[in-house]
N, C-alpha and C positions, 0 to 999 in steps of 0.2 A: 642894404640887399649886396651880396656877394657878386662881384663883378666878373670873377675867374671863370664858371660856368657860363656867363652870356659870352666871354670873347672866345671862348672855346667852341662854342655852339657856333658863332659867328664864322671863325676860321673855318670850321667846318666846312660851312655853307661855301666859301669861297674857296676851298680845295676841290669840292665837289664840281665847282663849273667847270673844271679842267679838267676832270678826269674823264673817261673815254668807255665806250660801250656800243661796240659795232660788231657788224657778222665777221666771221672768221673765214678770211680768204687765204687757202696755202696753196701755191703753186696754180694760182688760177682757179682752183676749187674751190666753192663753196663748201665748209665744213660746220656749218650751225652759227647760231650766235651766240653773243656771251652777254650778259645783263649784269650790271653793277647797280648798286644803289647805296647812297649815305643819307641815313636821317639821324638828325640829332633833336634832343628836347631837352628844355630846361625850365625848371618852376621858376616864375618870377617871384612870387608871392603868393601867399595864403594865410589864414589866421592863424594866430597862437592858440588854439584851441584844442591840439592835439585829436581832432578829428580832420580838417582840412589838410592836407598835405601841404606844405610851407617848403621845402625844400626836395632837392633832386635832379639829376642830371643823366643822361643816358644816350647812348648812340646805339644805331643799327646798321650793320653792315650784311648786305645782301650779294651772293654771287650765283648766278643761274645761268647754266647752258643750257641749252636746246638745239639737238642734232638736228639735221636736212632729215626728211623721210626718203625712206628707203620702203617701197612697194607700198607707200601709204603708211610707214610706222616710223616714229621717232621716238628718241628718249628725251627726258627732261630731269634736269638733277639741278637744285637750289640749294643753297648753302646759307645758312642765316644766323649772325651771331649778334647778343645784344649785351649790354652790360654798362656799367662806368668805366668804360674803357681806358680814360685818361685821368682817372682819378680825380673828379672836381667835387665830388659830396662832402658833406659837412664832417667833419673828424670826431669833434664834441657837441654831437646835437643836444639841447636843453631837454627838460621834461617835457614842454609844451612844445617841441617841433613833432614833425611826423614828417616821414619818408613817404614820397610818391611811390609806393612799391609796386602800382600798376606798371611800372616801366620797365620791370627788370623780371628776368624767369629765374634769376639765381637769390637766394635768401641773403649773400653777402654783397650782392651787388658787382660781383665780378663777373668777366667775361664766360657768357654760356652760348654754345654753338648747337645747331641740330641741323641733320640734313633732312628739312622739312617737307620737300618735293624732292622725290626718286619714282619716275613714274615711265611707262610705255602707253603713247597714243597711239591711236590710229585712225586716219580718215579715209573711208574706201566709196566715193561718192556720197550719197547722202545718207551714209550709215559711218558711225563713231563710237570709240571706245577709250577706254584707259584702265590701268590696272597699276595699281601702286600708292604712292603718299602723296597727297595733293593739295590744294588749297580750294575747297568744296564751296563754290559759291552759291547759297540757297536762303530763304528769308529765317530758317530756324538754324542756320550754321554760321553765320555771317553778320558781324557788328562792327563798328568801329573798331581800330587796332591801335597800339601807341607805338611800341617798336615791333616786337617778333609777335607774327600772328601765330592764330592757331591752325593746326593743319589735322587732315586726316588721313587714314588707310582705308582702301577697299576697292570696288571695282564698278565699273557702270557702262550702260550704252545708251546714246541715244540715236534717232533718227529723224529725220526731215520728210514729212510724209506729202507735202507740200507749202507752197510759199505762203500758207494759211495757219499750219498744222506742225507742230514740233513735239516728240514725247520722248522721255527719257526716263530710266530705271538704273537707280544705284544702291549698291550695298555698302555701308560704312561700318564698319567692325572695331577700328580703334581712334584715338584723338590724342593730339599732344597739344596740351591747353597753353596758350600763349601770354604774353606779357601782362596785358590788361584784364585778365581773367582774375587776377589778386582784385582789382578795382570793381570788377563786375561783383564779385562775392561780398566785399567789406563795403565800399564808399557807396558804389552803387545801390547794391542789393540789400545793403544793411543786415545781410545774415537770411534773408527771406528765403533766395533761391530761386528768383523771379527773375534776376537780370541779366542772364545769360550764363550763369555758372552758379551750381547746385552745391559745391562744396567747396571747402577751404583749400584752392589749389597750390599751396606754397611748397608743398612737398613734391609734388608732383609734376610741375611744369618743365614744360620742352623735353617728354619723353612720351611714348606712345604708351597710351595706357588705354583699355577696355572701357567699352560705351558703360557697362553698369560701373565702372568703377569711377568715371568721370560724372556720373548721375547720382549715385547712391552713397552715403556717408557711412564709412567702414563695411562695404559690401563685401560680402563672401559668397556671391551667385554669380553664376556663369549666363549669359545671353547670347543672342545671336545678333547682336547689336543692331543697326537701325536700318529698315529696308525703305526705300524712298522711291515715289513714281513721281514724274512731271508731266503735265501739259502746258505746253503755250499756243494760245490761239490768237490769233490776228484776225477777227473778222473782218474789217477795212483797216486802210494805213493808216486811221487815226485812233483804231481803238486795238486793247488789248487785253486778253483775260489769262493770268496765269492759275495754275491748280497745283497744289501739292500735298502730298500723304505721308507723313512720317510714321511708320510700324515700327516701334522700339520695343522688342520682344521683351515680355514681362514686365514690362514699364509703363508706358501709353501708346494711346493713337492720338497723332496731331495731324487735324487737316486744316490747311490753309488756301484761300483765295483771295486774289486781289483781282482788280479791274479797274481800267483807265481808261479814259475819252478825252481825247484833246480838240476843242474847236477853234479854228481860224477865224480872226476879226481883221480888221482893216488896220492898216498902217504897221504889218507885221507882229499885231499883238495876237494872242491867243489866251483861250483859257483851258485849265486841265482839271478836270474832275476824276478823282479816285474813291475807292470805295474798297475796304476790307472785312474779311472773316476769319477768325481763326478759334477752331474747336479742339480740346484737349479732354481725354479720357483715360482711365486707368485700362488696361488690359493684362490678361493672365494672373501672375502672382501679384502683380501692382505692387513691384518692389518701391515705388516711388510713393506708395501712400494712394489714397483714393483720390481719383480727380475729375472734378467737374467744373470745366473754364471754359467760359466764351467770352470773345473780344471782338466788338464791331469797332468800325473805322469808317471815317470820311474826311475827304480834305481838297479846297479848292485852291487852285494856283492861278492868278493872272499874270502873264508874262509879257513883258515889252523889251525891247531890245537891250535896253541898259538897265532894266531892273525888274525885279518880280516879288509879289508877296503872295502867301498863304494862309490859310485857315484851316485850322485841324482838330479834330475831336475825336476820343475813343471812349469805349464803354465797356467795362468788365462785367461779367454777371457769373452765376453759377454758386457752387457751394464751396468753392476752394480757389485759390491762386494757381498759377500754372506753375509746372515745376519746367522751369527754363535753364536747360543742363548745358547744352552745345552752342553756345554764342548765338544764339538767334534775335534778333531787334528789328522786327518789320513795323513796330508801331509807329502810327504818324505822328504822335506827341513826344515822342523819345527826346530827351536832351543831351547833354553832354554828361552829366552824371546824375538823371533821372530816366528811369524806367518803369514807373510807377505803374503805368497801364495793365501790367502783367499782375498785379497784385489784386486781393478778391474786392471784387464791388468798388469799382474805381469809375469816375468819371472825370475825363481830362480835355483841357482844351490846349491849345498852341497857336501863336500867332507870331509869324515873320516873314522876314524877306531880306532881301540883297541889293545893292545897287553898285553897278560898275563905275567906280568913278574916273576911270580909263580902261581901256582893254585888259590892263596890268593890276589895276589896284581894283580890289572887291570888299567892300563893306557888309558886313552881314551881321544879322541880331534876331532874337527869338524871346519870347516870354510864354512860359507854359503854367498853367495851374493844373495840380493833381488832385483831387477829391479825397477825403479821408478814408483808407482803406479800411475792411476787415481783417486784415493780416496781421498777426502778432508774432512777435520775435522775443521766446521767453518770457520772461514778465511783462514785457513792453506791449503795448496796445498804441494803435494811433490816436493821435490827440488834437489833430489839425489838419488843413490843407498843407500840400506841399508844393513850393513852385521854384522856378528856375529862371534866369535872365542870363541870357548868352550873347556875346559881341564878339567880333572878329575881323579881324583887318589881314587880306592876304595879299602880297606883293608877289607876282610871275615874274621875277627877273629875268628869265628867259624860258624857253619850253624843256629845259632840263632842271633848272632850278626855283624854287619855291620857297618863300619865308612868310609864315603866319603867326600872327600875335592873339591870342585870344583870353578873355576873362568868362568866368563863369560866378554866379550869384546864387547861392541854391539854399533852402530851406528844406527840414525834414519834418516827415508829419511824426515822428519818434520823439522830436527837440524837448527837452525838459528843462524847467528851472535849473536842476543841478547840471546837466548834460548839455553843453552846447553842440548841438549837430547843425552848424550853418557853416557854409562855405564863401568866401570872397577869394576866389583862385585865378592867378595868371599863369600863362603859359608861352613860351618862344618855342615855334617847330621849324627848321630849316630839313629842306626834304631834295634831294637831287636823284634823278631818274633818267633812265634812255629808254 
């Protein structure tokens, strides 16, 4: 196992521990805040089967400025750079080696930068708004990232009606595909277009493209992007309901609802119950093909002060898989490298939990089984269930610095005697943020 990438990753972590991000005070006046983040990831091990990525080291640098508010308005500008910034990758990989391409937004793994956030935001009492480039956090536009995340360009408004109801409306016209979209397309989605990315993104990452171009392979049509409406309802302090509708012009309409209820027990224990429903149907010109997809889910979590455990299930139905193109991953049963619940006719189960060894050391593990789907990829059809076992150990060295090592063992429903599509994958991650 090469030691240089590991040593470099740890060194980044130690340097990050002495970095600073703080309010800008000039001549006694508040001029806003500067936010710096350093993140380093290195692959520790993987199978030599040309499917499981077994090498790759990357870093992310984030520099973000938020101005003070003037008449309720402020400016946010965030610059992000990723890549193998220190040149740690293998110079001569073998035929069986596979690069962890999802760590980079550049095909040569070199430094690649993007002004991913550049927006004006306003807050006027209970009314808020934004316009520009942003990280739009929602069930169908957000999933786990590696280095550079995906960004969205558009505008939106939100209004707090009362303590129990908040409503918002957003228009997203363009998206910049982040580093892990390469993993969502190939390794997680296996070319199905169901895991958060629906096109091969490697030629267009870290640049803003239209929603249609990000959704349709070899697109030649123009659309009006995605119109999004959201309602957040809190019937009680212990319950919450989130409703989302995504109208992707000439592509699909996507409705999502998630509800949760928490019950307090003795000795600071509690139980949280969750349920979800997702529906996708084609609309207009149906540029993404005919869509008839439903996803149901339920999860129960038992929570104690030092540990928690959960059991989750998803079931998909309808005449198609989901066209999952904008980074979404709300399914309860998703794992590090598996999101099979968005494929056609899947029943999935997941069991997991975490234990606080100390307040700063956290051990987590999960196991998921994904029933054989009806989704085909070219001439490939599913032949068996897929599974994934994940385990991670996190060390919160300080409020600013975190180390994490994780391992994932995964099988694929497209695994054959001639093509080994299994993983035994380990990584080290170091994150500093202020």
